[in-house]
C-alpha positions as CSV (number, residue, x, y, z in Angstrom):
1,X,171.7,-66.2,-35.1
2,X,174.4,-63.9,-33.6
3,X,173.8,-62.6,-30.1
4,X,172.9,-59.0,-29.5
5,X,176.4,-58.3,-28.2
6,X,178.3,-59.7,-31.2
7,X,180.5,-57.1,-32.9
8,X,179.7,-56.2,-36.5
9,X,180.5,-53.4,-38.9
10,X,179.0,-52.3,-42.3
11,X,181.8,-50.9,-44.5
12,X,181.1,-49.8,-48.1
13,X,183.4,-49.6,-51.1
14,X,184.3,-45.9,-51.4
15,X,184.6,-46.1,-55.2
16,X,181.4,-48.1,-55.7
17,X,178.7,-47.6,-53.0
18,X,176.8,-50.6,-54.3
19,X,179.5,-52.8,-52.9
20,X,179.4,-53.4,-49.2
21,X,180.0,-56.1,-46.6
22,X,179.2,-57.1,-43.1
23,X,182.3,-57.9,-41.1
24,X,182.9,-59.1,-37.6
25,X,184.3,-56.6,-35.1
26,X,185.6,-56.8,-31.5
27,X,183.1,-56.8,-28.7
28,X,183.6,-54.4,-25.8
29,X,185.0,-57.2,-23.6
30,X,187.7,-57.8,-26.1
31,X,188.6,-54.2,-26.7
32,X,191.8,-53.0,-24.9
33,X,190.8,-49.5,-23.6
34,X,193.4,-47.0,-22.9
35,X,193.0,-44.7,-19.9
36,X,190.2,-42.1,-20.6
37,X,188.6,-44.2,-23.3
38,X,185.0,-45.5,-23.4
39,X,183.4,-48.3,-25.5
40,X,179.9,-47.5,-26.7
41,X,177.4,-50.1,-27.8
42,X,175.6,-48.5,-30.7
43,X,171.9,-49.1,-29.8
44,X,170.1,-47.6,-32.8
45,X,170.5,-44.9,-35.4
46,X,168.5,-43.0,-38.0
47,X,169.2,-43.6,-41.7
48,X,168.1,-41.3,-44.5
49,X,169.3,-39.8,-47.8
50,X,171.5,-37.5,-45.7
51,X,173.7,-40.5,-44.9
52,X,174.1,-41.3,-48.6
53,X,175.3,-37.7,-49.0
54,X,177.9,-38.4,-46.3
55,X,179.2,-41.3,-48.4
56,X,179.1,-39.3,-51.7
57,X,181.0,-36.4,-50.2
58,X,183.2,-38.6,-48.0
59,X,186.4,-37.5,-49.6
60,X,185.9,-33.8,-50.2
61,X,184.1,-33.2,-46.8
62,X,186.3,-35.7,-44.9
63,X,183.4,-37.8,-43.6
64,X,185.4,-41.0,-44.1
65,X,187.9,-39.8,-41.6
66,X,185.7,-39.8,-38.5
67,X,185.6,-43.6,-38.3
68,X,188.5,-45.0,-40.3
69,X,188.2,-48.3,-42.2
70,X,190.7,-50.4,-44.2
71,X,192.0,-48.9,-47.4
72,X,189.3,-48.4,-50.1
73,X,186.5,-49.0,-47.6
74,X,184.5,-46.5,-45.5
75,X,182.2,-46.5,-42.5
76,X,179.2,-44.2,-43.1
77,X,178.5,-41.9,-40.2
78,X,175.0,-41.9,-38.7
79,X,173.3,-40.0,-35.8
80,X,172.0,-42.2,-33.0
81,X,172.1,-43.6,-29.5
82,X,174.8,-45.5,-27.7
83,X,175.2,-47.0,-24.2
84,X,178.5,-47.1,-22.4
85,X,179.4,-50.8,-22.4
86,X,182.9,-50.3,-20.8
87,X,184.6,-47.3,-19.4
88,X,188.1,-46.4,-18.5
89,X,187.1,-42.8,-17.8
90,X,186.5,-41.6,-14.3
91,X,183.6,-39.3,-15.2
92,X,181.7,-41.6,-17.6
93,X,180.0,-44.6,-15.9
94,X,179.1,-47.8,-17.6
95,X,175.4,-47.9,-18.6
96,X,175.1,-44.2,-19.4
97,X,173.2,-43.4,-22.6
98,X,174.5,-40.8,-25.1
99,X,173.4,-39.3,-28.4
100,X,175.8,-38.3,-31.2
101,X,177.8,-39.1,-34.4
102,X,178.4,-42.9,-34.7
103,X,179.5,-45.4,-37.3
104,X,177.3,-48.1,-38.8
105,X,178.7,-50.6,-36.4
106,X,177.6,-52.3,-33.2
107,X,180.4,-50.7,-31.1
108,X,182.7,-47.7,-31.2
109,X,185.5,-46.4,-29.0
110,X,185.6,-42.7,-28.0
111,X,187.8,-40.6,-25.8
112,X,185.6,-38.1,-23.8
113,X,187.1,-34.7,-23.2
114,X,185.6,-31.4,-22.0
115,X,183.2,-33.5,-20.0
116,X,180.2,-31.8,-18.4
117,X,176.9,-32.9,-17.1
118,X,175.4,-32.3,-20.5
119,X,178.0,-34.0,-22.7
120,X,181.5,-34.4,-23.9
121,X,183.7,-34.1,-27.0
122,X,185.5,-37.0,-28.6
123,X,189.2,-36.3,-28.2
124,X,190.7,-39.2,-30.3
125,X,193.7,-37.7,-32.1
126,X,192.5,-38.6,-35.6
127,X,189.3,-36.4,-35.1
128,X,191.1,-33.4,-33.8
129,X,191.1,-31.4,-37.0
130,X,187.6,-32.5,-38.2
131,X,184.5,-30.2,-37.9
132,X,183.6,-29.8,-34.2
133,X,179.8,-30.0,-34.8
134,X,180.3,-33.8,-35.3
135,X,182.5,-34.3,-32.2
136,X,180.0,-33.5,-29.4
137,X,178.0,-36.2,-27.6
138,X,175.0,-35.5,-25.4
139,X,174.9,-37.2,-22.0
140,X,171.1,-37.8,-21.9
141,X,170.9,-38.1,-18.1
142,X,172.0,-34.5,-17.9
143,X,169.9,-33.2,-20.8
144,X,166.7,-31.5,-19.6
145,X,165.2,-31.6,-23.1
146,X,165.7,-35.4,-23.4
147,X,162.4,-37.4,-23.7
148,X,162.8,-41.1,-24.3
149,X,159.6,-41.3,-26.2
150,X,161.0,-38.8,-28.8
151,X,164.3,-40.7,-29.4
152,X,163.3,-41.9,-32.9
153,X,162.2,-38.5,-34.0
154,X,165.4,-37.0,-32.7
155,X,167.6,-39.5,-34.5
156,X,165.7,-39.0,-37.8
157,X,165.2,-35.3,-37.8
158,X,167.3,-33.3,-35.4
159,X,170.8,-33.4,-37.1
160,X,169.2,-32.6,-40.5
161,X,167.0,-29.9,-39.0
162,X,170.1,-28.1,-37.8
163,X,171.2,-27.8,-41.5
164,X,167.7,-26.6,-42.4
165,X,167.9,-24.0,-39.6
166,X,171.3,-22.8,-40.8
167,X,170.3,-22.7,-44.5
168,X,167.2,-20.6,-43.7
169,X,169.2,-18.3,-41.4
170,X,171.7,-17.7,-44.2
171,X,168.9,-16.8,-46.7
172,X,167.2,-14.5,-44.2
173,X,170.5,-12.8,-43.3
174,X,171.0,-12.0,-47.0
175,X,167.4,-10.8,-47.4
176,X,166.7,-13.8,-49.7
177,X,169.0,-12.2,-52.2
178,X,166.1,-10.1,-53.3
179,X,164.0,-13.1,-54.2
180,X,160.2,-13.5,-53.9
181,X,160.2,-17.2,-54.5
182,X,162.4,-20.1,-53.1
183,X,162.6,-23.3,-55.1
184,X,163.7,-26.5,-53.3
185,X,164.7,-29.5,-55.3
186,X,164.5,-33.0,-53.8
187,X,161.6,-31.5,-51.9
188,X,160.7,-34.7,-50.1
189,X,164.1,-35.0,-48.4
190,X,164.1,-34.3,-44.7
191,X,166.5,-31.3,-44.9
192,X,164.3,-29.7,-47.6
193,X,161.2,-30.3,-45.6
194,X,162.8,-28.6,-42.6
195,X,163.7,-25.6,-44.8
196,X,160.2,-25.4,-46.2
197,X,158.6,-25.6,-42.8
198,X,160.8,-22.7,-41.5
199,X,160.4,-20.5,-44.5
200,X,156.6,-21.0,-44.5
201,X,156.4,-19.8,-40.9
202,X,159.2,-17.1,-40.6
203,X,157.7,-13.6,-40.9
204,X,161.0,-12.4,-42.2
205,X,160.8,-14.6,-45.3
206,X,157.9,-13.3,-47.3
207,X,158.2,-15.6,-50.2
208,X,156.5,-18.4,-52.1
209,X,158.0,-21.8,-51.2
210,X,158.0,-24.2,-54.2
211,X,159.0,-27.8,-54.1
212,X,160.4,-29.9,-57.0
213,X,160.3,-33.6,-56.7
214,X,159.7,-36.9,-58.6
215,X,156.1,-37.6,-59.6
216,X,155.8,-40.4,-57.0
217,X,156.7,-38.0,-54.2
218,X,154.4,-35.1,-55.2
219,X,151.4,-36.3,-53.2
220,X,153.5,-36.6,-50.0
221,X,155.1,-33.1,-50.4
222,X,151.6,-31.6,-50.9
223,X,150.2,-33.5,-47.9
224,X,152.8,-32.2,-45.4
225,X,151.6,-28.6,-46.1
226,X,154.9,-26.8,-46.0
227,X,155.0,-25.8,-49.7
228,X,152.9,-23.3,-51.5
229,X,153.1,-25.4,-54.6
230,X,154.8,-28.7,-55.6
231,X,155.9,-29.5,-59.2
232,X,157.1,-32.8,-60.8
233,X,160.6,-32.5,-62.3
234,X,159.0,-33.2,-65.6
235,X,156.9,-30.0,-65.3
236,X,159.8,-27.7,-64.4
237,X,158.9,-25.4,-67.3
238,X,155.7,-24.6,-65.6
239,X,157.7,-22.8,-62.9
240,X,156.9,-19.0,-63.0
241,X,159.7,-17.1,-64.6
242,X,158.6,-13.5,-63.6
243,X,159.6,-13.5,-59.9
244,X,163.1,-13.1,-58.6
245,X,164.0,-16.6,-57.4
246,X,166.4,-18.5,-55.2
247,X,167.2,-22.2,-55.8
248,X,168.2,-24.4,-52.9
249,X,169.4,-27.7,-54.5
250,X,169.1,-30.7,-52.3
251,X,169.6,-33.1,-55.3
252,X,173.1,-32.2,-56.3
253,X,172.1,-32.7,-59.9
254,X,174.1,-30.4,-62.3
255,X,171.7,-31.1,-65.2
256,X,168.8,-29.9,-63.1
257,X,170.6,-26.8,-62.0
258,X,171.4,-26.0,-65.6
259,X,167.8,-26.4,-66.6
260,X,166.7,-24.1,-63.8
261,X,169.3,-21.5,-64.7
262,X,168.2,-21.6,-68.4
263,X,164.5,-21.4,-67.5
264,X,164.8,-18.6,-64.9
265,X,167.4,-16.6,-66.7
266,X,168.2,-13.3,-65.0
267,X,165.6,-13.9,-62.3
268,X,167.7,-16.6,-60.7
269,X,169.2,-14.5,-58.0
270,X,171.1,-17.2,-56.1
271,X,171.7,-20.9,-56.3
272,X,173.0,-23.0,-53.3
273,X,173.7,-26.7,-53.1
274,X,172.7,-28.2,-49.7
275,X,172.6,-32.0,-50.5
276,X,173.3,-34.7,-53.0
277,X,170.3,-37.0,-53.3
278,X,170.6,-37.4,-57.1
279,X,174.0,-38.9,-57.0
280,X,173.8,-40.9,-60.2
281,X,173.1,-37.7,-62.2
282,X,176.6,-36.5,-61.6
283,X,179.2,-37.2,-64.2
284,X,182.2,-39.3,-63.0
285,X,184.6,-37.2,-61.1
286,X,182.4,-34.1,-61.3
287,X,183.2,-31.5,-58.6
288,X,180.1,-29.8,-57.2
289,X,182.3,-26.8,-56.5
290,X,182.2,-26.2,-60.3
291,X,178.4,-26.3,-60.5
292,X,178.1,-22.5,-60.6
293,X,176.4,-22.5,-57.2
294,X,177.5,-22.0,-53.7
295,X,177.7,-24.9,-51.3
296,X,176.1,-24.6,-47.9
297,X,178.3,-26.5,-45.3
298,X,177.0,-26.4,-41.8
299,X,180.1,-26.3,-39.6
300,X,181.4,-22.8,-40.7
301,X,177.9,-21.3,-40.3
302,X,177.5,-23.0,-36.9
303,X,180.9,-21.6,-35.6
304,X,180.0,-18.2,-36.9
305,X,176.6,-18.1,-35.2
306,X,177.8,-19.5,-31.9
307,X,180.5,-16.8,-31.9
308,X,178.1,-14.0,-32.8
309,X,175.0,-15.1,-30.8
310,X,176.8,-16.8,-27.9
311,X,176.2,-20.5,-27.0
312,X,173.2,-19.7,-24.8
313,X,171.4,-17.6,-27.4
314,X,172.2,-20.0,-30.2
315,X,170.8,-22.9,-28.1
316,X,167.7,-20.9,-27.3
317,X,166.9,-20.0,-30.9
318,X,167.5,-23.5,-32.2
319,X,165.5,-25.2,-29.4
320,X,162.6,-22.8,-30.1
321,X,162.6,-23.7,-33.8
322,X,163.0,-27.4,-33.1
323,X,160.1,-27.4,-30.6
324,X,157.9,-25.7,-33.1
325,X,158.8,-28.2,-35.8
326,X,158.6,-31.5,-33.7
327,X,154.8,-31.8,-33.5
328,X,154.6,-31.5,-37.3
329,X,157.4,-34.0,-37.8
330,X,155.6,-36.6,-35.7
331,X,152.6,-36.3,-38.0
332,X,154.4,-36.4,-41.3
333,X,156.7,-39.4,-40.8
334,X,155.9,-43.0,-40.0
335,X,158.8,-44.7,-38.1
336,X,160.0,-48.1,-39.4
337,X,162.4,-50.0,-37.2
338,X,164.8,-52.8,-38.3
339,X,167.6,-54.8,-36.8
340,X,170.3,-56.9,-38.1
341,X,172.2,-57.1,-41.5
342,X,169.1,-57.9,-43.6
343,X,167.2,-54.8,-42.5
344,X,170.3,-52.6,-42.9
345,X,171.0,-53.9,-46.3
346,X,167.4,-53.4,-47.5
347,X,167.1,-49.8,-46.3
348,X,170.6,-48.9,-47.5
349,X,169.9,-50.1,-51.1
350,X,166.5,-48.6,-51.2
351,X,167.9,-45.2,-50.3
352,X,170.9,-45.6,-52.5
353,X,168.7,-46.4,-55.5
354,X,166.1,-43.7,-54.7
355,X,163.3,-46.3,-53.9
356,X,162.6,-45.1,-50.4
357,X,159.1,-43.9,-49.3
358,X,159.6,-40.3,-48.1
359,X,156.8,-40.8,-45.6
360,X,158.8,-43.5,-43.8
361,X,161.7,-42.8,-41.5
362,X,164.1,-45.6,-40.7
363,X,165.6,-46.5,-37.3
364,X,168.2,-49.2,-37.6
365,X,170.6,-51.3,-35.6
366,X,173.3,-53.8,-36.7
367,X,172.5,-56.0,-33.7
368,X,170.2,-58.9,-34.3
369,X,168.2,-58.2,-31.2
370,X,167.0,-54.6,-31.4
371,X,165.2,-53.2,-28.4
372,X,161.7,-52.2,-29.3
373,X,161.8,-53.7,-32.8
374,X,158.6,-55.1,-34.3
C-alpha cells in the first residue's frame, strides 16, 4: 500500500471519459518550487455530477486548462481542501489549510498573489486568462465563517450553490420571463436542488416549481420538499401546458428540450441550459450553443453582480442565502467518504454512468490514508 504522502494523479481521456488511469506524481519534497510558489497537499474534495460537467465541457469552457495534463488527457477540476506542504512564499506558512479549485491529484503547485488574511489568487501564468471565480483560494484560518465540522457540506454544496444562486437571480431579474411555472430537469442534481430551494422560498418568485427526473430519483426529489411537484421523464406529457413556463435544463439533453418545447408550445417563455448530466443523450460533436436555449455560465454573472452590488453586498447576500440553505442540505444528503484509487474509480464510474444515489454526497481523496475515513 502506498503511503499517505505518495504522489498520484487521476487523468482521464478527453475523447473517451470511460478511459482513465492512475499515475505517479512528484511528492512535495521532490518538487522544485520557484520563489513565490506553494505546494498544496490535496486533503479531500467533493465529487458530483457537476464534475462530470466540467469534463464534458472541458474544451468549450476551458476547464481542462486549469490543471494541464499530457496531450489527449485531462485533470478534472474539483472543489476541496488542501494543506500547505511546502512554501516558497513569505506570507503563506507551511501547514496552513485552504479551500478552493483543485485537480484530482494528491498535490498541486499554486502561486499565491493578491494575498490577504482571507485568501489569495493563483497567479500561475497559464491561469491568467481563465475565469477569476475559479482562481481564488480561501485561507481558512482567516475565514470567520469557517467551521471544521461543516467542511464536507461546504465541499459538496457551496460551489454548486453559487450557480444556483446566480441562476435564480437571473430569473428574478427578468421577472421569470413572465412565467408562472419553472421546470427543472435532472431535478435530483445538487445545482437543481439549490435552485428549487431558493425559488420555493423567494417571495419575488411566485411560481410553481416542478422537477423532472428519472423514476428511481422521484422519491428523493419529493422527500427533500423543495418542489411543488415531481414528474418522471416518462410522464412529461402530464406537465400542465396552460401556464407560461420557464425550463432550466440541468440535463443538457437536446431530445428532452425538444420534447418540452413541442409539449409547451408558445407557453415556453424561456429555456436555459445550466448543466449536462445526460451526457450520453448528446449526439457526437453536438454543440449546446445550438440547442435553441441560452446557456447560464457563472463567471460573467458573478463579475456583473460584484460590480453592481459591490464585493461586500454580494458577500452579504450570498452568505445569507447559504446560511438559510445549509441546515436543509445537512438533512437531505448522507456523506460518504472514500480514499485511494479504488474509491475514486468506483464513484467516478457511478456518476459517469448515472448510477449514483442522489441522497449520497461523496467526499474523496486520492491518498490511501484519508483523515476521518470510515
